[in-house]
N, C-alpha and C positions, 0 to 999 in steps of 0.2 A: 945553341942554348940561350944565347942572348937574344936571338931572333924570336924564340918562343915566349920569353918573358915580355918582350916588346908587344907581341900580339895580345897577350893577356891583359897588359896594361891598357892597350887601346880599347879592347872590349869592355873593360871595367869603366873607363871614362865615358864611352858611348852609352852604357847602361845608366850611369848617373845622369847624363844629359837627357836621355829619354824619359826617365822617371820625373825629372824636374819639369820637362815639357808637358808631360801628362797631367801633373799636378796643377800647373798654371792653366792648362786648358779646362780642367774640371772646375776650378774655381771661377774661371771666366764664364763657363756655361751656367754655373749655378747662379751667378749674378744676373744672367739674362732671363732666368725663369721668373714667371709671375709670382709675386709674394703670396704666401698661404694666408687664408683668412678662415674664421670659424662662423658657423651659423649661430644664431641666438634664439632664445625663446623666453617668453614672459610667463609669469605666474598667472593663475586664473582663479576666479571664485566659483566653486563647484561643491557638489555633495560628495562626501567620502563615505562609502559603505564597505565595511570589512565583513566578509562572509565566508562561510564554509559550504561546500556543495555536497549534498547527499543524493544518491541515486535510489530510485525505487519505483513505486506505482501508486495510483489512486484507487482505493477499494472502498466498498461500503463498510461502515463500522460493524454492522451485523448482517450477515447473509445466512438466512435460515433455509435448511434443506428439508423439503416436505417429503415424508416417507409414509407408506401405508402401514396400518396396524393389522392387516390381514393379507395373506398370500392369495394370488389369483392372476387373472389376466385383465389388462386394461380394456375396459369396454367403451369408455368415452373420455375424451380430453376436452375440457371446456375453456382453456386459456392457451395463449402462445406467448413467446418471449416478447417483452415490451408492453404487455398489458398491465394495467394498474388494478390491484385487488385490495379489498378490505378484509379485515379479520373475519373469518367465517365463510368467505366466498368459496363457491364450489370450484375445485381444481380438476378433479377427475373422478371417474367411477370405476370400481374394480368388480369384475365378475368372479365369484368364488368357484373354484374347482374342488368339490368335496373329496376328502379322503375316503376310500371305500370302506376301510375298517371302522372309521368314526361314524360314517353314515349307517353302517349295519348295526353298530352298537346303539346309536340314537333311535333307529327304527325299532329295535328290540325293546328298548326302554319304554317306548310309547305303547307297544303291545302289552308289556307287563303292567303298565299303569292302567290300561283299560280293563284288564282282568281284575286288578285290585279294586278298581272303582265299581265294577259289576258286582263283585262279592260284597263290598261295603254297602252298596245300594240295596242288595237283597237282605242283608242283616238289618239295615235301617228300616225297610218296609215291614219286615216280619215283627220286629220289636216295637214298631210304632202301633201296630194293631194290638199287641199285648198291653201297651201303655194305655190305649183307649179303653181296653177292657179292665184296666186297673189290676192287671195280673202282676206287672213289674212296677218298681218305683221309678220316678222321674230321674233320679240320680243315676240309676242303672242304665236307663235309656240314653242318657247324655253321652255315654262312652261310644255307643254306636253312631250317634250324630257326629261326634268329633272324628271318628274313623272315616266316615263318608266325606267330610270336608277335606281331610288330609289326602284322601285318594283323588279328589277332584283337583286339588292343587298340584299333586304329583303328576297327574295327566297333563295339566296345563304346562307345567315346567318341562315335561318330556317333549311335548309338541313344540314348544319354543326352542328347545335345544335342537330338535330335528330341523327346524326351519333355519336356525343359525348355521348348522353344518351344511345345509343345502345352498342357502342364499346369503349367509353372512349377516342376517338381520332377523329379528323376531317381531311379531305383531305388537307385543306389549312394549317394545322399545320406542315406538312412534317414529319420530324423525331421526333419532339417534341410531346411527349405523356405521359400522367400520368400512362398508363398501364405498361410501362417499368420502372422498378425500378433500379436505377443506384447508384454506389458508390459515395459518396460525398467527400471522402478523399482517399488518397493512403495509403495502409497498408496491414495488414493481417486480414483475416476473422476469428474472434474468435468463433463465434457461429451462427448457423442458426436454430432458434427455431421453424420454421414452415416447413411444408411439402407440397408437391404438393396436391392440393385439399382442403387445409385449407382455411377457410374464414378469411378475414382480414378487418380491419376497418381503414379508413383514419385518419390521424392526423388533428385535428381541434381544435377550441376554447374550446370545451367541452370534448374532448377525446384525450389522448396522442397518440392513434393509436396503431396498432399491430406492434411489432418489427419483421422485416423480417430477418435482420442480424445485427451483431455488428462488427465493423471494427476498428482497432487500429494500430498505428505505434509502432511495437514491438522493434524498435531501440531507442525509447524515453521512458524509464521506470523510475518510481520513487518508493522509499520505503516510505510507509505510515504506521506509527505506533504511539504508545503512550508511554509517559514517565511520571513518578510520579512527583507530585508537589515538592517533596524535591530535585529533580534533575534539574527541568526546568530552574531555574535561573542561572545554570552553563553553559547553552547552548547559542550559538550565531550563527547567520547565517554565513555560510561560513566554519563552522567546518567540519573536515573530519570524515566520518563514515566508519566502516567496516561492510559490510552486509554479514551475513552467512545464507544460505538457507538450511533448514533441509533435503530437498530432494536431494541436491547436496553435497555429503560428500567431505570433504577435499579441498573445494574451497571457496574462499571469494572474494567479489567484493567491490571496492572502491565507495564511494558516497560522495556527498557534501550537507550539510544541507542547505535547501532553505527556509523553512517555519516553524514557531513555532506559534501554535494557541494562540491568545490573551486571550482565555477563556477556562477553564477546564471543564470537564464533570465528573459526578460521575459514576464510573464503579466498581461495587461490593464493594461499601463503600469507595473507594479510589478516589481521584481527579486525573484525568489523562489529559495530554495535548497532542494534536495531533501534530506530526511533519512530514515533508515531505523532502525527500532528493533525488537529481538526481543521478541515478545509472550510473556509467561510464562503458560501455561495451567495451571490446577490440574487435578487428577484429575477426570475426568468433564465438564470444560468443553469446549464445541464452538462454534466460530465459523465461519460460512459465508464462503467466499471472496468478496471484492469488496464487503463491507459498507463504506459510507462511515463515517468516524470522525473524531473530533477528539482530539488528544493534547495534554495539558497538560504542558509541559516544566518541571520543577521547577528554578528557578534559585536559590532559597534557601528555607530553612525554619527557623522558630523554634517550638519546642513549649512550650506552657504559659507564655506571657509576658504581661505587662501591656500592654494595647493599648486604643486609642481610635479612634473614627471620624475619618477625615481631615477631615470637615466641621467638626469642632470647632476645628481649628487656625486661628490668625491669623498674618499675616505683615506685617512692616514692613520697608522697604528698609534693608539694612545691619544688621538686628537678628535675633536668634535667634527661631525660631518660639515662639509662646506660646499659652496658653489663659487664659480668665478663670474663676477658681474662686470660688464663692460663700462669703463669710465670715459673712454675716448676710442676713436676708431683703432681697432686691433690692439687695444690696451685693456687689460682686465685686472681686477683686484680680487683677492681672496676674501670671502665673507662667510663667517660661520653662521649656521642657521639652527634654530630650535624646532624640532619636528614633533608631529603628533600622530594621528591615526593614519594608517596606510591600507589601501585595498590591493596592493601588489603591483599596481601600475602608477597610481598617483598617491602622493603623500601630503598630509596637512603640514603647512608651515606656520608655526606659532609666532615666531619672531625672526628678524634678520633680513626680510625681503619686503618689497612693495610691488604693486601691480605694474609700475613703470620700469622696473629693473630688467635689463637685457641680460639674460643668463647664458653663458657660453655652453654650447653643446660640444664639450671638450673632445669627444671621440669621433667627430665628423668634420675634420678640416676639409676645406675646398680651395682650389686655386682661384685667385681673383681674376 
């Protein structure tokens, strides 16, 4: 019994001696390590731009779809995508395929009009002789003269109608014809989705018709995109935008915000608001319609101001933001700063720092 207690006591003493030895060794090793030091960084004079990013595309302000006013088959196409046209320029020609019922009715109308004209001409000739013989009064003869003129006009109208049914145009219309499709605005032809020989349908109350070509003014472009609901209240009409197009590297275009949608839409679980901005093109610049683009909405801007990286700032609850400025090697003092505009990476310093101050990068210690 006494022997067991003695062994326990010895083990306890050895444990205390081992712990003390380990502690002394740890402290000795710690003293032999190189002392820790911190990197520093200075403030700089730069431009701070606070912005929000909207994604979308660049499109023409007005893209007009040219549609026929008569059904038929494309006989000729006079333009192709990329051509510039003026208002009234010929786009295509449509060959009319007449409806057999309409053609038959129009032909019958001509036949009836000829019969009526022959009868009116016979009455006119007979009564003209009686007038010359002073058998009837001139007022009575005038009725037969009017009837003949009406029959002549009816025959002319019937023949014009027959020609319209057959060819889509009448002689009396001159150059005005529905078979010739013309540009309704000046601009560039963006697309010609039909080919020679395709059937087309006229635009009417029940059908929007077949698009023969789309024309747009490529000098009047807009950026149309979406912004998140958290950013939309920061926007105002007239704000400047910087449009960047992915397909055109190293170039950006200025734009002015014109429209902010009053109602948002749910896109992939997030409420988005549509915005539109007029793109300002310089002389000689050209952007193709439909390019995907990002627009930086400038919410605030400070030019040539003192700024630091936001990573240098430190915060404590209830205290002003501060940085640690080196006063001597490995010696730093706390200095409160007054801050201004931030772009998310850099922040404006209104007061509290100078360009010469060495600011501690507190989260990146290094061994000396």
